[in-house]
MIDOSE-1310 file (N, C-alpha, C; in nm, 2 decimals, decimal comma, always signed):
residues 114
xxxx	+1,91/-0,89/+1,29/+1,83/-1,01/+1,30/+1,70/-0,98/+1,22; +1,67/-1,06/+1,13/+1,55/-1,05/+1,05/+1,45/-1,16/+1,08; +1,33/-1,13/+1,10/+1,23/-1,23/+1,13/+1,12/-1,22/+1,02; +1,10/-1,33/+0,95/+1,01/-1,34/+0,84/+0,89/-1,42/+0,89
xxxx	+0,77/-1,38/+0,85/+0,65/-1,47/+0,89/+0,53/-1,42/+0,81; +0,43/-1,51/+0,81/+0,31/-1,48/+0,73/+0,21/-1,40/+0,81; +0,22/-1,39/+0,94/+0,13/-1,32/+1,02/+0,20/-1,20/+1,09; +0,16/-1,08/+1,05/+0,22/-0,95/+1,10/+0,22/-0,94/+1,25
xxxx	+0,11/-0,98/+1,31/+0,11/-0,97/+1,46/+0,20/-1,07/+1,53; +0,21/-1,19/+1,48/+0,31/-1,29/+1,53/+0,45/-1,24/+1,51; +0,48/-1,19/+1,40/+0,62/-1,14/+1,37/+0,65/-1,03/+1,46; +0,56/-0,93/+1,48/+0,59/-0,82/+1,56/+0,60/-0,86/+1,71
xxxx	+0,51/-0,95/+1,75/+0,52/-1,00/+1,89/+0,65/-1,07/+1,92; +0,69/-1,15/+1,82/+0,82/-1,23/+1,84/+0,94/-1,13/+1,84; +0,93/-1,02/+1,76/+1,04/-0,92/+1,76/+1,05/-0,85/+1,89; +0,93/-0,82/+1,95/+0,93/-0,75/+2,08/+0,98/-0,84/+2,19
xxxx	+0,94/-0,97/+2,18/+0,99/-1,06/+2,29/+1,14/-1,08/+2,28; +1,19/-1,09/+2,15/+1,33/-1,10/+2,13/+1,41/-0,98/+2,19; +1,36/-0,86/+2,17/+1,42/-0,74/+2,22/+1,41/-0,74/+2,37; +1,30/-0,79/+2,43/+1,29/-0,80/+2,58/+1,40/-0,89/+2,64
xxxx	+1,45/-0,98/+2,56/+1,56/-1,07/+2,61/+1,69/-0,99/+2,63; +1,70/-0,87/+2,56/+1,82/-0,79/+2,57/+1,78/-0,67/+2,65; +1,74/-0,70/+2,78/+1,69/-0,59/+2,87/+1,80/-0,49/+2,91; +1,93/-0,53/+2,88/+2,04/-0,44/+2,92/+2,06/-0,34/+2,81
xxxx	+1,99/-0,34/+2,70/+2,00/-0,24/+2,59/+1,87/-0,16/+2,59; +1,88/-0,03/+2,55/+1,77/+0,06/+2,54/+1,70/+0,03/+2,40; +1,58/+0,00/+2,41/+1,50/-0,03/+2,28/+1,45/+0,09/+2,22; +1,48/+0,11/+2,09/+1,42/+0,22/+2,02/+1,34/+0,16/+1,90
xxxx	+1,23/+0,22/+1,86/+1,15/+0,17/+1,76/+1,16/+0,26/+1,64; +1,20/+0,20/+1,52/+1,21/+0,27/+1,40/+1,07/+0,32/+1,36; +1,07/+0,44/+1,31/+0,95/+0,52/+1,27/+0,87/+0,57/+1,38; +0,91/+0,55/+1,51/+0,85/+0,61/+1,62/+0,95/+0,70/+1,69
xxxx	+1,06/+0,64/+1,73/+1,17/+0,71/+1,80/+1,26/+0,79/+1,70; +1,27/+0,75/+1,58/+1,35/+0,82/+1,48/+1,30/+0,77/+1,34; +1,31/+0,86/+1,24/+1,26/+0,82/+1,11/+1,36/+0,84/+1,00; +1,47/+0,90/+1,02/+1,57/+0,93/+0,91/+1,70/+0,86/+0,93
xxxx	+1,78/+0,85/+0,83/+1,91/+0,80/+0,83/+2,00/+0,89/+0,92; +1,98/+1,02/+0,91/+2,06/+1,12/+0,99/+2,04/+1,10/+1,14; +1,91/+1,08/+1,18/+1,88/+1,06/+1,32/+1,95/+0,93/+1,37; +1,94/+0,82/+1,28/+2,00/+0,70/+1,32/+2,15/+0,71/+1,33
xxxx	+2,22/+0,78/+1,24/+2,36/+0,80/+1,25/+2,40/+0,87/+1,37; +2,32/+0,97/+1,41/+2,35/+1,04/+1,54/+2,34/+0,95/+1,66; +2,24/+0,86/+1,66/+2,23/+0,77/+1,77/+2,36/+0,68/+1,77; +2,40/+0,63/+1,66/+2,52/+0,55/+1,65/+2,65/+0,62/+1,70
xxxx	+2,66/+0,75/+1,66/+2,77/+0,83/+1,69/+2,77/+0,85/+1,85; +2,66/+0,87/+1,90/+2,65/+0,89/+2,05/+2,70/+0,77/+2,12; +2,66/+0,65/+2,07/+2,71/+0,53/+2,13/+2,87/+0,52/+2,12; +2,92/+0,56/+2,01/+3,07/+0,55/+1,99/+3,14/+0,65/+2,08
xxxx	+3,09/+0,77/+2,10/+3,15/+0,87/+2,17/+3,14/+0,85/+2,32; +3,02/+0,82/+2,37/+2,99/+0,81/+2,51/+2,99/+0,67/+2,55; +3,09/+0,62/+2,61/+3,10/+0,48/+2,66/+3,01/+0,45/+2,77; +2,96/+0,56/+2,84/+2,87/+0,54/+2,95/+2,72/+0,54/+2,91
xxxx	+2,70/+0,57/+2,79/+2,56/+0,57/+2,75/+2,51/+0,43/+2,73; +2,38/+0,41/+2,75/+2,32/+0,27/+2,74/+2,32/+0,24/+2,59; +2,37/+0,12/+2,56/+2,37/+0,07/+2,42/+2,22/+0,05/+2,37; +2,20/+0,06/+2,24/+2,07/+0,05/+2,19/+2,04/-0,07/+2,11
xxxx	+1,92/-0,11/+2,10/+1,87/-0,21/+2,00/+1,75/-0,14/+1,93; +1,75/-0,16/+1,80/+1,65/-0,10/+1,72/+1,55/-0,21/+1,68; +1,42/-0,18/+1,71/+1,32/-0,28/+1,67/+1,24/-0,21/+1,55; +1,23/-0,28/+1,45/+1,15/-0,23/+1,33/+1,03/-0,32/+1,31
xxxx	+0,91/-0,26/+1,33/+0,79/-0,33/+1,31/+0,77/-0,37/+1,16; +0,70/-0,47/+1,14/+0,68/-0,52/+1,00/+0,61/-0,42/+0,91; +0,53/-0,33/+0,97/+0,46/-0,23/+0,89/+0,55/-0,13/+0,83; +0,67/-0,11/+0,88/+0,76/-0,01/+0,82/+0,90/-0,08/+0,78
xxxx	+0,90/-0,21/+0,77/+1,03/-0,28/+0,74/+1,08/-0,24/+0,60; +0,99/-0,23/+0,50/+1,04/-0,19/+0,37/+1,09/-0,05/+0,36; +1,03/+0,04/+0,44/+1,08/+0,18/+0,45/+1,22/+0,18/+0,51; +1,24/+0,10/+0,61/+1,38/+0,09/+0,67/+1,48/+0,04/+0,57
xxxx	+1,44/-0,07/+0,50/+1,53/-0,13/+0,40/+1,56/-0,03/+0,29; +1,46/+0,06/+0,26/+1,48/+0,16/+0,15/+1,56/+0,28/+0,20; +1,54/+0,32/+0,33/+1,60/+0,45/+0,38/+1,72/+0,44/+0,46; +1,75/+0,32/+0,52/+1,87/+0,31/+0,60/+1,98/+0,24/+0,53
xxxx	+2,10/+0,28/+0,54/+2,21/+0,22/+0,46/+2,28/+0,11/+0,54; +2,31/+0,14/+0,67/+2,38/+0,04/+0,75/+2,29/+0,00/+0,87; +2,29/-0,13/+0,89/+2,21/-0,18/+1,00/+2,30/-0,24/+1,11; +2,29/-0,18/+1,23/+2,37/-0,23/+1,34/+2,28/-0,24/+1,46
xxxx	+2,27/-0,36/+1,52/+2,18/-0,38/+1,64/+2,03/-0,36/+1,60; +1,99/-0,42/+1,49/+1,85/-0,41/+1,45/+1,78/-0,55/+1,46; +1,65/-0,54/+1,50/+1,56/-0,66/+1,49/+1,45/-0,61/+1,39; +1,45/-0,67/+1,28/+1,35/-0,63/+1,17/+1,25/-0,74/+1,15
xxxx	+1,13/-0,71/+1,16/+1,02/-0,80/+1,14/+0,96/-0,78/+1,00; +0,94/-0,88/+0,92/+0,89/-0,87/+0,79/+0,77/-0,97/+0,77; +0,65/-0,91/+0,75/+0,54/-1,00/+0,72/+0,54/-1,03/+0,57; +0,54/-1,15/+0,54/+0,55/-1,19/+0,40/+0,48/-1,32/+0,37
xxxx	+0,40/-1,33/+0,27/+0,33/-1,45/+0,23/+0,43/-1,53/+0,15; +0,45/-1,65/+0,18/+0,55/-1,73/+0,11/+0,52/-1,74/-0,04; +0,39/-1,73/-0,07/+0,35/-1,74/-0,21/+0,38/-1,61/-0,29; +0,41/-1,50/-0,22/+0,43/-1,37/-0,28/+0,57/-1,35/-0,33
xxxx	+0,60/-1,41/-0,44/+0,74/-1,41/-0,49/+0,79/-1,27/-0,53; +0,70/-1,18/-0,57/+0,74/-1,04/-0,60/+0,80/-0,97/-0,48; +0,73/-0,99/-0,37/+0,78/-0,92/-0,25/+0,91/-0,98/-0,20; +0,92/-1,12/-0,21/+1,04/-1,18/-0,17/+1,16/-1,13/-0,26
xxxx	+1,14/-1,12/-0,39/+1,24/-1,07/-0,48/+1,28/-0,93/-0,44; +1,18/-0,84/-0,41/+1,21/-0,70/-0,37/+1,30/-0,70/-0,24; +1,26/-0,78/-0,15/+1,33/-0,78/-0,02/+1,48/-0,83/-0,04; +1,49/-0,93/-0,13/+1,63/-0,98/-0,16/+1,71/-0,87/-0,23
xxxx	+1,65/-0,80/-0,32/+1,72/-0,69/-0,39/+1,77/-0,58/-0,29; +1,67/-0,54/-0,20/+1,70/-0,44/-0,10/+1,81/-0,48/-0,01; +1,81/-0,61/+0,03/+1,91/-0,66/+0,12/+2,05/-0,66/+0,06; +2,06/-0,69/-0,07/+2,19/-0,70/-0,14/+2,25/-0,56/-0,14
xxxx	+2,17/-0,45/-0,14/+2,23/-0,32/-0,15/+2,27/-0,26/-0,02; +2,24/-0,33/+0,09/+2,27/-0,28/+0,22/+2,39/-0,35/+0,29; +2,44/-0,28/+0,39/+2,55/-0,34/+0,47/+2,50/-0,37/+0,61; +2,49/-0,50/+0,64/+2,44/-0,54/+0,76/+2,56/-0,58/+0,85
xxxx	+2,56/-0,52/+0,97/+2,67/-0,55/+1,07/+2,61/-0,65/+1,17; +2,53/-0,74/+1,13/+2,45/-0,83/+1,22/+2,45/-0,97/+1,17; +2,41/-1,05/+1,26/+2,39/-1,20/+1,23/+2,25/-1,21/+1,19; +2,23/-1,29/+1,09/+2,10/-1,32/+1,04/+2,03/-1,43/+1,11
xxxx	+1,90/-1,41/+1,14/+1,82/-1,51/+1,21/+1,69/-1,50/+1,13; +1,65/-1,61/+1,07/+1,53/-1,61/+0,98/+1,44/-1,71/+1,04; +1,32/-1,67/+1,06/+1,21/-1,75/+1,12/+1,09/-1,73/+1,04; +1,03/-1,84/+1,00/+0,90/-1,84/+0,94/+0,79/-1,87/+1,05
xx	+0,73/-1,77/+1,10/+0,63/-1,79/+1,21/+0,50/-1,82/+1,15; +0,44/-1,92/+1,20/+0,30/-1,96/+1,15/+0,20/-1,95/+1,26
């Protein structure tokens, strides 16, 4: 799930509230609970191996969204907030390029929060 908006605080608050709706999953925050692709892969492997472990949802704050898009190859159970000014065409193009290179195992949800 990707959330786009012009106000970083609103985007991050919406992301957090969305994750709260999935109270049955353990919420992890990218760049706080883990920072690397290897750590993320280990979390996913643990889910696959141990059916009794609580399933995770990864929340990615807008302040590190571009790092996630650059550093993580596959996205599974992620909520990514991206602060972006609609007028900033360069950043929009960069995000589109990064998204084309990645494999998303998720449904897209795009919101322009104002």
